[in-house]
C-alpha positions as CSV (number, residue, x, y, z in Angstrom):
1,M,-30.9,186.4,-65.4
2,K,-30.9,183.3,-67.9
3,K,-27.3,182.2,-68.7
4,N,-27.6,180.5,-72.1
5,I,-28.0,176.9,-70.2
6,Q,-28.5,173.9,-71.9
7,I,-28.6,170.7,-70.5
8,E,-29.0,166.7,-72.1
9,S,-28.7,163.0,-70.9
10,L,-24.8,161.6,-71.7
11,P,-24.5,159.0,-73.6
12,T,-22.9,155.7,-72.5
13,L,-19.0,155.9,-73.0
14,S,-16.8,153.3,-75.0
15,L,-15.3,150.6,-72.7
16,L,-11.9,150.8,-74.5
17,E,-9.9,154.1,-73.7
18,M,-6.5,155.5,-73.2
19,A,-5.1,158.5,-70.5
20,E,-1.5,159.6,-70.7
21,R,0.2,162.3,-68.0
22,K,3.4,164.0,-68.7
23,G,5.2,164.3,-65.2
24,T,7.2,167.4,-63.7
25,G,10.3,167.1,-65.6
26,H,9.1,166.0,-69.3
27,P,10.0,168.8,-71.8
28,D,6.7,169.9,-72.6
29,S,5.5,170.4,-68.9
30,I,8.5,172.2,-68.0
31,C,7.5,174.6,-70.2
32,D,3.7,174.7,-68.9
33,H,4.9,175.1,-65.3
34,L,7.5,178.1,-66.3
35,A,4.9,179.9,-68.3
36,E,2.1,179.5,-65.3
37,S,5.1,180.6,-62.8
38,V,5.7,183.5,-64.8
39,S,2.1,184.9,-65.0
40,I,1.8,184.2,-61.3
41,A,4.7,186.1,-60.3
42,L,3.6,188.9,-62.3
43,C,-0.1,188.9,-60.8
44,K,1.6,188.9,-57.3
45,Y,3.6,191.8,-58.6
46,Y,0.6,193.8,-59.9
47,L,-0.8,193.3,-56.8
48,Q,1.5,194.5,-54.7
49,E,2.8,197.6,-56.0
50,F,-0.8,198.6,-58.3
51,G,-3.4,197.1,-56.4
52,T,-5.1,195.1,-59.5
53,V,-3.5,192.2,-62.2
54,L,-2.6,194.0,-64.6
55,H,-2.9,193.1,-68.5
56,H,-0.9,190.2,-69.4
57,N,-0.4,186.4,-71.8
58,V,3.0,184.7,-70.8
59,D,1.7,181.6,-72.6
60,K,4.4,181.2,-75.3
61,A,7.7,178.9,-74.3
62,L,9.8,176.8,-76.0
63,L,12.5,174.5,-74.6
64,I,15.2,173.5,-77.0
65,G,17.2,170.5,-75.8
66,G,20.9,170.0,-75.1
67,S,23.2,167.3,-75.5
68,S,24.6,165.3,-72.3
69,S,26.5,162.2,-71.8
70,P,25.0,160.3,-69.0
71,A,27.3,157.3,-67.9
72,F,26.8,154.5,-64.9
73,G,27.7,156.1,-61.8
74,G,27.8,159.6,-63.6
75,G,28.1,161.9,-66.8
76,Q,27.9,164.6,-67.6
77,T,25.6,167.6,-69.2
78,I,27.7,168.8,-72.6
79,E,25.7,172.0,-74.4
80,P,22.3,173.6,-72.3
81,I,19.0,173.8,-72.2
82,E,17.6,176.6,-73.8
83,I,14.2,178.1,-72.7
84,I,12.6,181.4,-74.3
85,L,9.5,182.4,-72.6
86,S,7.6,184.9,-74.9
87,G,4.4,186.5,-74.4
88,R,3.0,190.0,-73.8
89,A,2.4,191.5,-70.4
90,T,1.9,195.2,-69.3
91,D,5.7,196.9,-68.7
92,E,4.4,200.4,-67.1
93,A,1.6,201.9,-65.2
94,D,0.9,205.2,-63.3
95,G,4.2,206.5,-64.8
96,R,6.7,203.4,-63.6
97,I,8.7,201.1,-65.4
98,I,7.9,197.5,-64.5
99,P,10.8,195.2,-64.6
100,V,9.2,192.3,-67.1
101,Q,11.8,190.6,-68.0
102,E,13.6,190.2,-64.4
103,I,10.5,189.0,-62.7
104,A,10.3,186.1,-65.6
105,E,13.7,185.1,-65.7
106,S,13.7,184.7,-61.8
107,A,10.3,183.1,-61.4
108,A,11.5,180.8,-64.1
109,K,14.7,179.9,-62.0
110,A,12.9,179.6,-59.0
111,W,11.2,177.0,-60.5
112,I,13.5,174.9,-61.5
113,S,15.5,175.3,-58.5
114,K,12.8,174.1,-56.7
115,N,11.3,170.9,-58.8
116,M,14.5,169.7,-60.7
117,R,16.8,168.5,-58.6
118,F,19.8,167.7,-60.9
119,L,19.3,170.2,-63.1
120,D,21.5,173.9,-62.3
121,H,19.4,176.5,-63.7
122,E,23.1,178.6,-64.0
123,K,25.1,176.1,-65.6
124,D,22.5,173.6,-67.4
125,V,20.0,176.0,-68.5
126,K,19.7,179.4,-70.8
127,I,16.8,181.5,-70.3
128,T,15.9,184.0,-73.0
129,V,12.9,186.6,-72.0
130,K,11.1,187.9,-75.3
131,I,8.1,189.1,-73.3
132,K,6.7,192.2,-75.2
133,K,4.2,194.7,-74.2
134,G,0.1,194.0,-75.1
135,S,-1.9,195.0,-77.7
136,N,-4.0,198.1,-76.7
137,D,-7.3,196.8,-77.8
138,L,-6.9,193.4,-75.1
139,T,-5.5,196.0,-72.8
140,E,-8.5,198.2,-72.6
141,L,-10.5,195.2,-72.2
142,F,-9.0,194.0,-69.0
143,R,-9.4,197.9,-67.5
144,R,-13.0,196.8,-66.6
145,F,-11.2,194.4,-64.1
146,G,-9.4,197.2,-62.5
147,Q,-12.7,199.3,-61.8
148,G,-14.5,196.4,-59.8
149,E,-16.1,195.1,-62.9
150,M,-17.0,192.0,-64.7
151,P,-13.9,191.5,-66.9
152,L,-14.4,191.1,-70.4
153,A,-13.7,187.9,-72.7
154,N,-10.3,188.6,-74.5
155,D,-10.7,185.8,-76.7
156,T,-13.8,183.8,-78.4
157,S,-12.8,180.5,-76.9
158,F,-14.3,177.4,-75.3
159,G,-13.7,175.5,-72.2
160,V,-14.2,171.7,-71.8
161,A,-14.2,169.1,-68.9
162,F,-15.3,166.2,-67.2
163,Y,-15.6,164.5,-63.9
164,P,-15.5,162.1,-62.0
165,F,-12.2,160.7,-63.6
166,S,-12.2,156.8,-65.0
167,E,-10.6,154.2,-62.7
168,L,-7.5,153.9,-65.3
169,E,-7.6,158.1,-65.4
170,T,-7.1,158.0,-62.0
171,M,-4.2,155.5,-61.5
172,T,-2.6,157.1,-64.5
173,L,-2.6,160.3,-61.9
174,K,-1.8,158.3,-59.6
175,I,1.4,156.4,-60.7
176,E,3.2,159.9,-61.5
177,R,2.4,161.6,-58.8
178,L,3.5,158.8,-56.9
179,L,6.8,158.1,-58.7
180,N,7.5,161.9,-58.2
181,A,6.7,162.5,-54.7
182,A,9.4,164.1,-52.4
183,K,9.4,161.0,-50.1
184,T,9.8,158.3,-52.9
185,K,12.5,160.6,-54.2
186,K,14.3,160.4,-51.0
187,L,13.9,156.5,-51.1
188,M,14.7,156.5,-55.0
189,P,17.0,159.2,-55.7
190,F,17.1,157.2,-59.4
191,I,13.9,158.4,-60.6
192,G,14.0,161.6,-62.6
193,E,11.4,164.1,-62.9
194,D,10.9,163.2,-66.7
195,I,8.1,160.8,-66.4
196,K,5.2,159.8,-68.5
197,V,2.5,157.4,-67.8
198,M,0.1,155.9,-70.7
199,A,-2.5,153.8,-69.7
200,V,-4.4,151.7,-72.2
201,N,-7.6,149.9,-71.4
202,C,-8.3,147.3,-74.5
203,G,-10.3,145.0,-72.7
204,H,-6.8,144.4,-70.8
205,I,-5.3,147.5,-68.9
206,H,-1.5,148.1,-69.9
207,Y,0.5,150.9,-68.3
208,T,3.6,151.9,-70.1
209,V,5.6,153.8,-67.8
210,S,8.8,156.0,-68.9
211,I,10.7,157.2,-66.6
212,A,14.3,159.3,-67.2
213,M,17.1,157.2,-64.6
214,V,19.4,159.8,-63.0
215,D,22.8,158.1,-63.5
216,R,24.8,158.5,-61.0
217,F,22.5,156.4,-58.4
218,I,23.2,154.0,-60.9
219,S,26.4,151.7,-61.2
220,D,26.3,149.6,-64.0
221,L,23.5,147.6,-66.0
222,S,22.9,144.9,-63.8
223,D,22.1,147.7,-61.0
224,Y,19.8,149.4,-63.7
225,K,17.7,146.1,-64.4
226,S,17.3,145.6,-60.5
227,K,16.3,149.4,-60.1
228,I,13.7,149.4,-62.9
229,E,11.9,145.9,-61.0
230,Q,12.0,147.9,-57.7
231,I,10.0,150.5,-59.2
232,K,7.5,147.9,-60.4
233,L,7.3,146.4,-57.5
234,F,7.1,149.7,-55.5
235,I,4.1,150.9,-57.6
236,R,2.4,147.5,-57.1
237,E,2.6,147.6,-53.4
238,N,1.7,151.2,-53.1
239,L,-1.2,151.8,-55.5
240,N,-2.3,147.7,-56.2
241,P,-3.4,148.3,-60.0
242,G,-4.7,144.7,-59.9
243,A,-4.3,142.4,-63.1
244,A,-3.1,145.1,-64.7
245,E,0.0,145.0,-66.6
246,L,2.6,147.3,-66.2
247,F,5.7,148.3,-68.3
248,I,9.0,150.6,-67.8
249,N,11.5,151.6,-70.2
250,T,9.9,149.3,-73.0
251,A,12.7,150.9,-75.6
252,D,15.5,149.5,-73.4
253,N,18.0,146.9,-74.9
254,Y,19.7,145.1,-72.8
255,E,21.4,143.0,-74.9
256,N,23.4,146.1,-76.5
257,G,23.7,148.1,-73.4
258,S,20.9,150.8,-74.5
259,V,19.2,152.1,-71.7
260,Y,17.0,155.2,-70.4
261,L,20.0,157.0,-68.4
262,T,20.2,161.1,-67.8
263,V,22.5,162.9,-65.9
264,T,19.9,165.8,-64.7
265,G,16.4,163.4,-64.9
266,T,15.0,165.1,-67.9
267,S,15.2,164.2,-71.4
268,A,15.3,167.8,-72.3
269,E,18.8,167.6,-71.6
270,A,19.8,165.5,-74.5
271,G,17.7,166.9,-77.5
272,D,14.0,166.4,-76.4
273,D,12.2,169.6,-77.4
274,G,9.3,171.0,-75.5
275,E,6.4,173.9,-76.0
276,V,3.7,175.1,-73.6
277,G,0.1,173.2,-74.6
278,R,1.4,169.9,-76.1
279,G,1.0,168.3,-72.6
280,N,-1.7,167.7,-69.6
281,R,-5.2,169.4,-70.3
282,I,-6.4,171.4,-67.1
283,N,-7.1,168.5,-64.8
284,G,-3.7,167.0,-65.6
285,L,-4.3,164.3,-67.9
286,I,-4.9,163.9,-71.7
287,T,-7.6,162.1,-72.6
288,P,-8.3,161.4,-76.1
289,Y,-11.6,160.0,-75.3
290,R,-13.1,162.2,-73.4
291,P,-13.8,166.1,-73.6
292,M,-10.5,168.1,-74.2
293,S,-9.7,171.2,-75.2
294,L,-6.4,172.1,-76.8
295,E,-6.1,175.2,-75.8
296,A,-2.6,176.0,-74.0
297,V,-4.0,177.2,-70.5
298,A,-0.7,177.7,-68.5
299,G,0.3,181.4,-68.6
300,K,-2.5,182.8,-69.7
301,N,-3.9,185.7,-67.5
302,P,-6.6,184.2,-64.8
303,I,-9.1,187.5,-65.3
304,S,-10.1,187.9,-68.5
305,H,-8.1,185.3,-70.7
306,I,-10.9,182.6,-71.6
307,G,-8.9,180.1,-72.8
308,K,-7.6,179.8,-69.4
309,I,-10.7,180.7,-67.0
310,Y,-13.4,178.6,-69.0
311,N,-11.3,175.5,-69.0
312,R,-10.9,176.1,-65.3
313,F,-14.5,176.7,-64.9
314,C,-15.7,173.7,-66.7
315,L,-13.7,171.7,-64.2
316,L,-14.7,173.0,-61.2
317,L,-18.7,172.9,-62.3
318,C,-18.5,169.4,-62.8
319,K,-16.7,168.3,-59.8
320,A,-19.2,170.2,-58.0
321,I,-22.2,168.9,-59.6
322,V,-21.0,165.5,-59.1
323,E,-19.9,166.0,-55.3
324,Q,-23.4,168.0,-54.2
325,G,-25.3,164.7,-55.8
326,L,-26.7,166.6,-58.9
327,A,-25.7,163.9,-61.1
328,E,-23.2,160.7,-61.0
329,E,-21.4,162.3,-64.2
330,A,-21.1,165.5,-66.0
331,H,-19.1,166.9,-68.5
332,A,-19.3,170.9,-69.5
333,Y,-18.9,172.6,-72.8
334,I,-18.9,176.5,-72.6
335,V,-18.0,179.0,-75.3
336,S,-17.6,183.1,-74.8
337,Q,-17.4,186.3,-77.3
338,I,-14.7,188.3,-77.0
339,G,-15.7,191.9,-75.6
340,K,-18.7,189.8,-73.9
341,P,-18.5,189.6,-70.0
342,I,-17.0,186.5,-68.6
343,D,-19.9,185.4,-66.7
344,E,-21.9,185.8,-69.9
345,P,-21.5,182.6,-72.5
346,Q,-22.8,182.5,-75.8
347,M,-23.9,178.8,-74.3
348,L,-23.1,176.6,-71.8
349,H,-24.0,173.0,-72.4
350,L,-24.2,170.2,-69.8
351,K,-24.4,166.7,-70.1
352,L,-24.9,164.6,-67.3
353,K,-25.3,161.1,-66.6
354,N,-28.7,160.4,-64.0
355,C,-29.6,164.3,-63.7
356,K,-31.8,164.5,-60.2
357,N,-33.5,167.6,-61.2
358,E,-32.9,169.7,-64.4
359,A,-34.1,172.9,-63.1
360,E,-32.0,172.6,-60.1
361,L,-29.0,171.8,-61.8
362,E,-29.6,174.8,-64.3
363,D,-30.0,177.2,-61.3
364,F,-26.7,175.5,-59.4
365,A,-24.9,176.3,-62.9
366,A,-25.9,179.7,-63.2
367,A,-25.0,180.8,-59.2
368,K,-21.5,179.5,-60.5
369,L,-21.6,181.6,-63.0
370,E,-22.3,184.5,-61.3
371,K,-18.7,183.6,-59.4
372,I,-16.8,182.7,-62.4
373,S,-14.4,186.6,-61.8
374,S,-13.2,185.3,-58.3
375,I,-11.6,182.1,-59.8
376,W,-8.6,183.5,-60.3
377,K,-7.8,184.2,-56.4
378,K,-7.4,180.6,-56.4
379,M,-4.6,179.9,-59.2
380,L,-2.5,182.4,-57.3
381,V,-2.0,180.1,-54.5
382,T,-1.1,176.7,-56.5
383,E,2.4,176.5,-58.5
384,T,0.3,174.9,-61.4
385,P,-2.5,175.1,-63.4
386,F,-3.3,171.6,-63.4
387,E,-3.6,170.7,-59.8
388,M,-7.9,170.2,-59.0
389,M,-8.7,173.1,-56.4
390,E,-11.8,172.3,-53.8
391,P,-15.0,173.7,-55.8
392,F,-15.9,177.2,-55.6
């Protein structure tokens, strides 16, 4: 079956670029992770109790920053962070009530406990769950999956992706992942989870890293400055960014003692707010020079919500095309129509660098589209929607 696949050559990219990565403890990332954790928890409950995933979209979450008083040697939180989890989910099936609110709150607390070392989910966080019953029309579209058929798209939307990453994009990911790795935290516990990396290539590469430093591990200003230099050396020794300039916490003012100290390792403790969809895209980066969807993928159901499925599909397809040697670089764009089978997009547009054989590539992409309904299974075994899964 023809899958409305269009193929053309990829134009030469600009030599100038920028990329951003918001780390685990950034307020926007926290919202994304919590929304996705709630979706995964609901999927697992639905599968266990009913043998199928029921309709839900819990892709709305808002973090309202609290207040704190950090200090060298250890400060204290004053007002808790407020988190509102919202969306829609099936709360009754086969005459049985589904404890959606309890599942959501439990999933959120479990994620915080596992990923935020110094954020007490009972004392430092107030969680409010406002998840309501799904609309009848979208629930009806979802039934097709429960009957073993190809799911119908529950939105008219699109997905985009590219692969491979540039050297700058790869290093941006590596810096944040290195600093938030479990081994790094044991070696340097003063590095908080709230890390943001901004990379710019304007003829010369600069990496600007913002790190929420944990106050209890820092004795004074001199110790703070020493630890910042220690982090710089650690990045260079482990990642070798070459001649690139590396900056950390550039808003610090040592003369007046104003530095980036936190009690819990996240800026959310003192007024920095967050929201689902304002952070990393499906590939873990924010890349304004590249194809990039504004879709908030976290928390959307992985069965029929095109805003999630098509973005994930494009990323996996681009990666598979390159790794199979069908092209050196791939960009993918795909768009749906609400109510149509998810394997029958209005268009799948591929832009390729040095495509070896267009006919073979079209057959390859069509074969991948036929497997699109199985992507959801891999999404349930990862804690985040922003990690590269193996090609399908």
